[in-house]
ROSE-4610 file (N, C-alpha, C; in Angstrom, 1 decimal, always signed):
// ROSE-4610
residu = [M/M/M/E/E/E/K/K/K/W/W/W/L/L/L/R/R/R/N/N/N/R/R/R/R/R/R/N/N/N/C/C/C/G/G/G/L/L/L/L/L/L/V/V/V/V/V/V/G/G/G/L/L/L/L/L/L/S/S/S/Q/Q/Q/M/M/M/A/A/A/G/G/G/G/G/G/S/S/S/A/A/A/F/F/F/A/A/A/A/A/A/E/E/E/G/G/G/Y/Y/Y/V/V/V/G/G/G/P/P/P/V/V/V/Y/Y/Y/L/L/L/D/D/D/S/S/S/V/V/V/G/G/G/V/V/V/Q/Q/Q/Q/Q/Q/I/I/I/P/P/P/G/G/G/V/V/V/T/T/T/A/A/A/H/H/H/R/R/R/P/P/P/G/G/G/N/N/N/L/L/L/E/E/E/I/I/I/K/K/K/I/I/I/R/R/R/D/D/D/G/G/G/F/F/F/T/T/T/V/V/V/P/P/P/K/K/K/G/G/G/V/V/V/N/N/N/C/C/C/E/E/E/S/S/S/V/V/V/Y/Y/Y/I/I/I/T/T/T/T/T/T/R/R/R/K/K/K/E/E/E/N/N/N/D/D/D/A/A/A/D/D/D/K/K/K/R/R/R/M/M/M/F/F/F/A/A/A/L/L/L/L/L/L/T/T/T/A/A/A/G/G/G/H/H/H/L/L/L/A/A/A/G/G/G/R/R/R/P/P/P/V/V/V/K/K/K/L/L/L/Q/Q/Q/I/I/I/S/S/S/D/D/D/D/D/D/P/P/P/A/A/A/L/L/L/Q/Q/Q/A/A/A/F/F/F/P/P/P/G/G/G/R/R/R/C/C/C/S/S/S/L/L/L/L/L/L/W/W/W/V/V/V/E/E/E/V/V/V/M/M/M/P/P/P]
num = [1/1/1/2/2/2/3/3/3/4/4/4/5/5/5/6/6/6/7/7/7/8/8/8/9/9/9/10/10/10/11/11/11/12/12/12/13/13/13/14/14/14/15/15/15/16/16/16/17/17/17/18/18/18/19/19/19/20/20/20/21/21/21/22/22/22/23/23/23/24/24/24/25/25/25/26/26/26/27/27/27/28/28/28/29/29/29/30/30/30/31/31/31/32/32/32/33/33/33/34/34/34/35/35/35/36/36/36/37/37/37/38/38/38/39/39/39/40/40/40/41/41/41/42/42/42/43/43/43/44/44/44/45/45/45/46/46/46/47/47/47/48/48/48/49/49/49/50/50/50/51/51/51/52/52/52/53/53/53/54/54/54/55/55/55/56/56/56/57/57/57/58/58/58/59/59/59/60/60/60/61/61/61/62/62/62/63/63/63/64/64/64/65/65/65/66/66/66/67/67/67/68/68/68/69/69/69/70/70/70/71/71/71/72/72/72/73/73/73/74/74/74/75/75/75/76/76/76/77/77/77/78/78/78/79/79/79/80/80/80/81/81/81/82/82/82/83/83/83/84/84/84/85/85/85/86/86/86/87/87/87/88/88/88/89/89/89/90/90/90/91/91/91/92/92/92/93/93/93/94/94/94/95/95/95/96/96/96/97/97/97/98/98/98/99/99/99/100/100/100/101/101/101/102/102/102/103/103/103/104/104/104/105/105/105/106/106/106/107/107/107/108/108/108/109/109/109/110/110/110/111/111/111/112/112/112/113/113/113/114/114/114/115/115/115/116/116/116/117/117/117/118/118/118/119/119/119/120/120/120/121/121/121/122/122/122/123/123/123/124/124/124/125/125/125/126/126/126/127/127/127/128/128/128/129/129/129/130/130/130/131/131/131]
x = [-217.1/-216.6/-217.7/-218.9/-220.0/-220.3/-220.4/-220.8/-219.7/-218.5/-217.4/-217.5/-217.8/-217.9/-219.1/-220.2/-221.4/-221.1/-220.1/-219.7/-219.0/-219.5/-219.0/-217.5/-217.2/-215.8/-214.9/-215.3/-214.4/-214.3/-215.3/-215.3/-214.3/-214.4/-213.5/-212.1/-211.8/-210.4/-210.0/-210.8/-210.5/-210.1/-210.9/-210.6/-209.3/-209.0/-207.8/-206.6/-206.8/-205.7/-205.4/-206.4/-206.2/-205.5/-205.9/-205.3/-203.9/-203.6/-202.2/-201.3/-201.8/-201.1/-200.8/-201.7/-201.5/-200.5/-200.5/-199.5/-198.1/-198.0/-196.7/-196.1/-196.9/-196.5/-196.1/-196.2/-195.8/-197.0/-198.1/-199.3/-199.1/-198.1/-197.8/-196.5/-195.9/-194.6/-194.8/-193.7/-193.7/-192.5/-192.6/-191.4/-191.3/-190.1/-189.8/-188.5/-188.3/-187.1/-186.1/-184.8/-183.8/-182.8/-182.3/-181.3/-181.6/-180.6/-179.3/-178.4/-177.7/-176.8/-175.5/-174.5/-173.2/-172.9/-172.2/-172.0/-170.6/-170.5/-169.3/-168.7/-169.5/-169.0/-170.1/-169.6/-170.5/-169.8/-170.5/-169.9/-170.9/-170.3/-171.0/-170.5/-171.4/-171.0/-170.7/-169.5/-169.1/-169.4/-169.1/-169.4/-170.2/-171.0/-171.8/-170.9/-171.4/-170.7/-171.4/-170.8/-171.4/-172.7/-172.8/-174.0/-175.1/-176.2/-177.3/-177.0/-175.9/-175.6/-175.5/-176.1/-176.0/-175.1/-174.4/-173.6/-174.4/-173.8/-174.5/-175.2/-175.4/-176.1/-175.3/-176.0/-175.3/-175.6/-174.6/-174.7/-174.1/-174.8/-174.2/-174.3/-173.3/-173.3/-173.4/-174.4/-174.7/-173.8/-173.0/-172.2/-173.1/-172.9/-173.7/-175.1/-175.5/-176.8/-177.8/-179.1/-180.1/-181.4/-182.3/-183.6/-184.5/-185.0/-185.9/-187.2/-187.7/-188.9/-190.1/-191.0/-192.2/-192.9/-193.3/-194.0/-193.1/-191.8/-190.8/-190.1/-189.9/-189.4/-188.1/-186.9/-185.6/-184.6/-183.4/-182.3/-181.8/-181.0/-180.8/-179.3/-178.5/-177.1/-176.8/-177.3/-177.0/-178.3/-178.1/-179.2/-178.6/-179.3/-178.9/-179.9/-179.4/-180.3/-179.9/-181.0/-180.7/-180.2/-179.4/-178.8/-179.8/-180.9/-182.0/-182.6/-182.5/-183.2/-182.3/-181.0/-180.1/-179.3/-180.1/-179.5/-178.6/-178.9/-178.1/-177.0/-176.9/-175.8/-175.9/-177.0/-177.1/-177.1/-177.8/-177.7/-176.3/-175.7/-174.3/-173.4/-173.5/-172.7/-172.9/-174.1/-174.4/-173.9/-174.1/-173.7/-172.2/-171.5/-170.0/-169.5/-170.1/-169.7/-169.9/-171.0/-171.3/-170.3/-170.1/-169.2/-167.7/-167.2/-165.9/-165.7/-166.8/-166.7/-167.0/-167.4/-167.7/-169.0/-169.9/-171.2/-172.3/-173.3/-174.4/-175.3/-176.1/-177.1/-178.5/-179.5/-180.9/-181.3/-182.0/-182.4/-183.9/-184.5/-185.8/-185.6/-186.2/-186.0/-187.3/-187.3/-188.5/-188.2/-189.2/-189.0/-189.8/-190.2/-191.0/-190.2/-190.8/-190.1/-189.8/-190.5/-190.3/-189.0/-188.6/-187.3/-186.2/-186.4/-185.4/-184.2/-183.0/-181.8/-181.1/-181.4/-180.8/-181.8/-182.0/-183.0/-182.9/-184.0/-184.0/-183.5/-183.1/-182.6/-183.5/-183.6/-184.4/-183.6/-184.3/-183.7/-183.9/-182.9/-183.0/-184.0/-184.7/-185.5/-185.1/-184.4/-184.0/-182.8/-182.0/-180.8/-180.6/-180.2/-179.9/-178.6/-177.6/-176.4/-176.7/-176.4/-176.7/-175.5/-175.8/-174.7/-173.7]
y = [-17.8/-18.9/-19.5/-19.7/-20.4/-19.5/-18.2/-17.3/-17.4/-17.5/-17.6/-18.9/-20.0/-21.3/-21.4/-20.6/-20.6/-20.1/-19.3/-18.7/-19.8/-20.2/-21.3/-21.1/-19.8/-19.5/-19.9/-19.5/-19.8/-21.3/-22.0/-23.5/-24.1/-23.6/-24.1/-23.8/-22.6/-22.3/-23.2/-23.5/-24.3/-25.7/-26.3/-27.6/-27.6/-26.6/-26.5/-26.4/-25.6/-25.4/-26.7/-27.4/-28.7/-29.7/-29.8/-30.7/-30.4/-29.1/-28.7/-29.0/-28.8/-29.1/-30.6/-31.4/-32.9/-33.3/-32.7/-33.0/-32.6/-31.5/-30.9/-31.5/-32.1/-32.7/-34.2/-34.9/-36.3/-37.2/-36.7/-37.5/-38.7/-38.6/-39.6/-40.3/-40.2/-40.8/-42.3/-43.0/-44.4/-44.9/-46.1/-46.7/-48.1/-48.6/-50.0/-50.5/-51.8/-52.4/-52.8/-52.6/-52.9/-53.8/-54.8/-55.7/-57.1/-57.9/-57.4/-56.8/-55.7/-55.1/-54.8/-54.6/-54.2/-52.8/-52.1/-50.7/-50.4/-49.4/-49.0/-47.9/-47.1/-46.0/-45.5/-45.0/-44.3/-43.0/-41.9/-40.6/-39.6/-38.6/-37.5/-36.2/-35.3/-34.0/-33.1/-32.5/-31.7/-30.2/-29.7/-28.3/-28.2/-27.1/-26.9/-27.0/-27.8/-27.9/-27.1/-27.3/-26.6/-27.4/-28.6/-29.4/-29.0/-29.8/-29.5/-30.1/-30.6/-31.2/-30.1/-30.5/-29.6/-30.4/-29.6/-30.2/-31.2/-32.4/-33.4/-34.5/-34.2/-35.2/-36.5/-37.6/-39.0/-39.5/-40.0/-40.5/-41.9/-42.8/-44.1/-44.4/-45.2/-45.6/-47.1/-47.6/-49.1/-49.7/-50.7/-51.4/-52.0/-51.7/-52.2/-51.7/-50.7/-50.2/-51.2/-50.8/-51.7/-51.5/-52.5/-52.5/-51.6/-50.5/-49.6/-50.3/-50.3/-51.0/-50.4/-51.3/-50.8/-49.7/-48.6/-47.5/-46.4/-46.7/-45.8/-45.1/-43.8/-43.0/-42.4/-43.0/-42.4/-43.1/-42.5/-43.1/-44.4/-45.2/-46.6/-46.8/-45.8/-46.0/-45.3/-44.1/-43.3/-43.1/-43.2/-42.9/-41.8/-40.7/-39.6/-39.3/-39.1/-38.9/-37.6/-36.8/-35.6/-35.9/-35.0/-35.0/-35.3/-34.6/-34.7/-36.1/-36.8/-38.1/-39.2/-38.9/-39.8/-39.0/-38.2/-37.3/-38.1/-39.3/-40.0/-40.9/-40.8/-41.5/-43.0/-43.6/-45.0/-45.7/-45.1/-45.7/-45.5/-44.4/-44.1/-45.2/-45.5/-46.5/-47.9/-48.3/-49.6/-49.7/-48.7/-48.7/-48.8/-48.0/-48.0/-49.4/-49.9/-51.3/-52.3/-52.3/-53.2/-53.1/-51.8/-51.6/-52.0/-51.7/-52.1/-53.6/-54.3/-55.7/-56.5/-55.7/-56.3/-57.1/-56.7/-57.5/-56.8/-57.5/-56.9/-56.3/-55.3/-54.6/-54.7/-54.6/-54.4/-53.0/-52.3/-51.0/-50.7/-49.9/-49.4/-47.9/-47.6/-46.3/-45.6/-44.3/-43.6/-42.5/-42.2/-41.1/-39.8/-39.8/-38.7/-37.4/-36.4/-35.1/-34.5/-34.7/-34.1/-34.7/-35.8/-36.4/-36.3/-35.8/-35.8/-34.9/-35.4/-34.6/-34.2/-34.8/-34.5/-34.8/-33.9/-34.1/-35.4/-36.2/-37.4/-38.6/-38.5/-39.6/-39.9/-41.2/-41.7/-41.4/-41.5/-41.3/-42.6/-42.9/-44.1/-43.9/-45.0/-45.1/-46.1/-47.1/-48.3/-49.0/-49.6/-50.3/-51.6/-52.7/-53.9/-54.5/-54.8/-55.4/-56.9/-57.6/-59.0/-59.8/-61.0/-61.8/-62.3]
z = [+1.6/+0.8/+0.0/+0.6/-0.2/-1.4/-1.2/-2.3/-3.4/-3.0/-4.0/-4.8/-4.1/-4.7/-5.7/-5.4/-6.3/-7.7/-7.8/-9.1/-9.9/-11.1/-11.9/-12.3/-12.6/-13.0/-11.8/-10.6/-9.5/-9.2/-9.4/-9.2/-10.3/-11.5/-12.5/-12.2/-11.7/-11.3/-10.1/-9.2/-8.1/-8.6/-9.5/-10.1/-10.8/-11.6/-12.4/-11.4/-10.4/-9.4/-8.7/-8.3/-7.6/-8.5/-9.8/-10.7/-11.0/-11.1/-11.4/-10.1/-8.9/-7.7/-7.7/-8.0/-8.0/-9.0/-10.2/-11.2/-10.9/-10.2/-9.9/-8.6/-7.8/-6.5/-6.7/-5.6/-5.6/-5.9/-6.4/-6.6/-7.6/-8.5/-9.4/-9.2/-8.0/-7.7/-7.6/-7.9/-7.8/-7.1/-6.5/-5.8/-6.4/-6.2/-6.6/-6.0/-6.2/-5.7/-6.8/-6.6/-7.5/-6.8/-7.6/-7.1/-7.0/-6.6/-6.1/-7.2/-6.9/-7.9/-7.2/-8.0/-7.4/-7.7/-6.8/-6.9/-7.5/-8.4/-9.0/-8.1/-7.5/-6.6/-5.6/-4.5/-3.5/-3.2/-3.3/-3.1/-2.5/-1.9/-1.3/-1.9/-2.4/-2.9/-1.7/-1.7/-0.6/-0.8/-2.0/-2.3/-3.5/-3.7/-4.9/-6.1/-7.1/-8.3/-9.4/-10.6/-11.8/-12.2/-11.7/-12.0/-11.0/-11.0/-10.1/-8.7/-8.4/-7.1/-6.0/-4.9/-3.7/-2.7/-1.8/-0.8/+0.1/+0.3/+1.1/+0.3/-1.0/-1.9/-1.9/-1.7/-1.8/-3.1/-3.8/-5.2/-5.3/-5.9/-6.1/-7.6/-8.1/-9.5/-9.5/-10.2/-10.3/-11.4/-11.1/-12.1/-13.1/-14.4/-15.5/-15.5/-14.7/-14.6/-14.0/-14.0/-13.4/-14.2/-14.0/-14.6/-13.8/-14.4/-13.7/-13.4/-12.2/-11.9/-12.7/-13.0/-13.8/-13.0/-13.8/-13.2/-12.7/-12.5/-12.0/-13.1/-13.0/-14.2/-13.7/-14.1/-13.8/-14.6/-14.6/-15.3/-14.6/-15.3/-14.8/-14.4/-14.2/-13.8/-12.4/-12.3/-11.1/-10.2/-8.9/-8.0/-7.0/-6.9/-6.1/-5.0/-3.8/-2.7/-1.9/-1.6/-0.8/+0.5/+1.0/+2.3/+3.4/+3.3/+4.3/+4.3/+3.2/+3.2/+3.8/+4.2/+4.8/+5.9/+6.7/+7.7/+8.7/+9.0/+10.0/+9.4/+8.0/+7.2/+7.3/+7.7/+7.8/+6.4/+5.4/+4.1/+3.5/+3.7/+3.2/+3.8/+5.1/+5.8/+5.2/+5.0/+4.4/+3.0/+2.2/+0.8/+0.7/+1.6/+1.6/+2.0/+3.0/+3.5/+2.4/+1.8/+0.7/-0.4/-0.8/-1.9/-1.6/-0.4/-0.1/+0.1/+0.5/+0.7/-0.7/-1.7/-3.0/-2.9/-2.1/-1.9/-2.7/-3.2/-3.8/-2.8/-3.3/-2.5/-3.1/-2.3/-2.8/-2.4/-3.2/-3.0/-3.2/-2.4/-2.8/-3.2/-4.4/-4.9/-5.2/-5.4/-5.7/-6.7/-7.5/-8.5/-8.0/-6.7/-6.2/-6.3/-7.0/-7.1/-5.8/-4.8/-3.5/-2.8/-3.3/-2.7/-3.7/-4.9/-5.9/-5.6/-5.8/-5.5/-6.8/-7.9/-9.2/-10.3/-11.2/-12.3/-13.0/-13.1/-13.8/-13.1/-11.8/-11.1/-9.9/-9.6/-8.4/-7.2/-6.0/-4.7/-4.0/-3.0/-2.2/-1.1/-0.8/+0.4/+1.4/+0.9/+1.7/+1.1/+1.9/+1.5/+2.3/+1.6/+2.3/+1.6/+2.4/+1.9/+2.0/+0.9/+0.8/+1.4/+1.9/+2.5/+1.4]
């Protein structure tokens, strides 16, 4: 390994590889808080569709959209979360309860590509139903 690293070309390749991994991974992901907002809909994709949805994806539509937090990069109407990120369905239950009761919710969202369920949309990390 030391001999390999002494070669300048190999060191350059190593640096380029590390930088590309950081850019492609979640090194530049951001999180932020949204709300209180009202929900237009709460849904779960059941079967693969013609879109990029996969079975189990949780999707919410925010009434009148939301202000995307500074530093976060995603659309401002829909938030879609992978099944694996809400495996126990707690966020789904809270969102559904809030929506049916007509109550506002606060959300923590992330644009982390590792959590992304749908291209260009943020994923949920946390949900609170407001009183």
